N, C-alpha and C positions, 0 to 999 in steps of 0.2 A: 462629259467626263474626260479628264486628261489621259492621253495615251500612255501606255507603259511599253516603250519600244515600239514594236509593230503590232502589239495586241493591246486593245483598250480594256478598261475595267468592265465595260459593257459586254465585251466579247467573253471575258472570263466568267461573268455572271451568267451569260447565255449558256456556256458549256456546262457550268455547274448545275443549272436548272435542268438541262437535258439529261445529264448523268443521273440526277436525282429521280427524274420521272422514269427513266429506264430501269433504275434499281427498284423503284416502287412497283413498276409493272412486273418485274421478275418476282417480287415477293407475293404478288397477287396470284400468280400462276404456279408458284413453287409448291411441290407436293401434289399437283394434279396431273391428269393425263395430258393437259395442254402443254406441259413442259416439252415433251417430245415433239409436239407439233411445232412449237416455236423454234426448236432446233432444226427441224426440217425446213421451215420457212427461211431460216438464215442460210442454210446450205443452198436452197433454191435461189435465193437472192444473190448469193455469191457466184453461182454459175451464170446467172443472167448478166451480172456486172462484167464478169470475165468475157462473156460472149460479146458484150457491147464494146469492150476495150479492144478485143481481137478482131472486131469488124465482121463477126460471123452473122450475116444478115438473116439467114433462114432460121438459125437456132434462136437468135434474139427475138424474131417475130413469133415463133412458136411458144417460147417461154413467156413472152409478154401476154399473148392471148390466154395461155393456161393460167397465168397469174390472175388475170381479171375474173375468169370463171371460178378459180379456186377460192377467191375472197368470199364470193357468195356461198360456195359450198361449205366453207368453214363456218360461216355465220349460222347456217342451218344445222350443221353437224354438232357444233359446240354451243348451241343456244343455252343449255343449262349452265355451262361454265361462264358464258358471257353475262348471263343474268346474275350469277353469284358475284362476279367481279364488280359489276355496276352497283349491286346492293352493298358490297363492302366499301366501295368508294363513297357512296352516299350515306353510309351508316353514321348516326350521331356519335360524336366522340365524348359526350358527357358521361359522368359516372352512372352506373346502373342503379336503379331503385329496386333492389331485390327483396326477396322474402325475408321475414323476420327470423330470428334465431329459433323461435319455437316452431315455426312452420317448417324450417329445414330439418329440425330434429324429428318432427312427425313424419316428414317425407322419407327420411333415412330409415326410420323405424318401420314404416310401411313397406319399404323395399326389402328390408331384412325379413319381415314376416312372409312376404310373398315369395321370396327366394327359398325360405325354409320349406314352404309347401309346394315348391316348384310350380308356382302359378305365374304364367307369363304376364309381363307388364311393359308398357311403353309410355314414358312421361317426358314431356318437353317443358323446360323452364324458360319462359320468355326473358330475354335481356334487352338489348337495344333494338333488335329487329322485330317489328310487330308481327305477330303470328295470326292476325285476324283472318286471313284468307284460308288458313288451315283449320282454324276454329270453326269457320262457317261450314266445313264439310261434316261436322259432327253435331252433337246435341249441346245447345247452349246451356251453361250452368252458371251459378254464382254462389259457390260454397266455400267455406273456410277449409283449408288443408287440414286433414285429420287422418289418423291411422285407420279408424273404422270405415270412414268414407272411401278412402282409396282402396281398401281391401274389398269393399262391396262393389266398387266399379269393375274390378278385375276378377271377381269371383267366377269360377268356372260356370258356364251356361248363363252368365249374366248377359243382358242384351248388349252392353257396351264393352264386353271383355276383349274383343279382337281389335278394337280401335285404340288410338292414342289419346292421352290426356294432356291438356295444356294448362300450365300453371302460370298465372300472372301475379307477381307479388306474393301475397299469402293466400291467394284464392284460386280455386279451380274454376276456370272460365268455360271449359268445354271438354267433352268426353266422346269417345267413339269417332275420333277424327282420323282422316286419311292423310298420311304423310307420304311425300314422294320417295320412291324406291331408288336406292343406289344401284347403279348398273351391275348386272350379274356377270359381266365379263372382266371384272377387275380383280383387285386384291381380295375382296370380300365375297367372291362368287360362291364360296362353300357355305355361306351363312344363310339362315332362314329369313323369311319375309320380315319378321319383327325387327331383327337386327339391321337388315338392309334399309328398312324405313327409318330407323334411328340415324344411320349414317347419311341417308339421303337428305333428311331435314337439316342435319348439321352441316352439310355441304352448302346448302342454299341460304342458311341463316346463321346467326351467332348463338342460337339456342343451345342450352345444355340438355342433352337428351339422355335419359336414363332408361335402361332396358334390363329386364329380367328374363332369363331363359327358362322356359317351362320344361325343358328336357334335362338340363344340368343344374338348374337352381342357382345360376351365377348372376352376379350384378355387374354391370358395366356402364361406362359413360362414353357417349359419342360426342365429339366436339371437333369442329372444323373439318368434317369429312373423314375423321379417323375414329376407330373404335379402340378404346383402352383395354387393358387387361382386367381379369377378374379382380373384384374388390371385396375386402372384408367390410364389416359395418363401420369400423373406425376409419378405414381408408375412404369410404364413401362420404362420411361426415366431413372429413378434411377436404376432400375434393369440392363438396358443395360449399363449404365455408370459403374456400379460396376463390372459387368461381364467382360467387355472388358478391363477396365483400372486397376482393382484390383480384379482379379478372386480368388486369394488366400484368400481374406477377405470376400468372399461371403458365407453366411451361407446356409446350405442345405434347399431345399424347404420343407415345412411342408407336412404331409400326407393329402391327399384330404378328404374333407367331403363328405359323400354320397349325391348324387344328381341324378336328372334325366338325361337321355342321352342328350348331347348338340346338 
């Protein structure tokens, strides 16, 4: 490639690619607890570089050794976040093959009826990320989404009441599933197990997770590690329609307002 002064086109391309990768890396960790860790690493690296430039041999040696050990410690400490990042990088970019309009209407109506009766519910809608490993923790099913069926699954004292339901397309593929819990030391520490399970699954996958509080009778959506506000029936239908048919156009859920445990 012909040089442009002292900088060649290849150099410019190299810089742009590095900048793009750094920006994408920031987007992957934005909104997670890993952001503060990244800032700490940058400060640590800055101090180490300064020590090298000032020829502070002892400090440089100690920081270098601490950095080597710290890398392995971070891998262990942030294993869930690293897994989520790698899953997002490898996630297919194709369009979702979601549920039909009738299935979404039945799902929304079932959520409304469960909320009216203050019956707790936890439902994950599979999108691009396969949920097979979580479905394997429950009871395998193959049933069409319907209001009576979902009500029966979450009925009080029903065998599968306390677990999560996984929906793939227009079918319920598993019930009584165990979802990973979101850490209790973060923003959502005041929430109960069902809500933390919804947030936890949405952190590790791109699933749309619906949750009904059995204490307040509220309906919420967890997406991307965040829990949205209380929804009306009409708002829930709009959320489902947007998430299934136009996921790229869906704006992130807002940060939750402090509240009592649901």
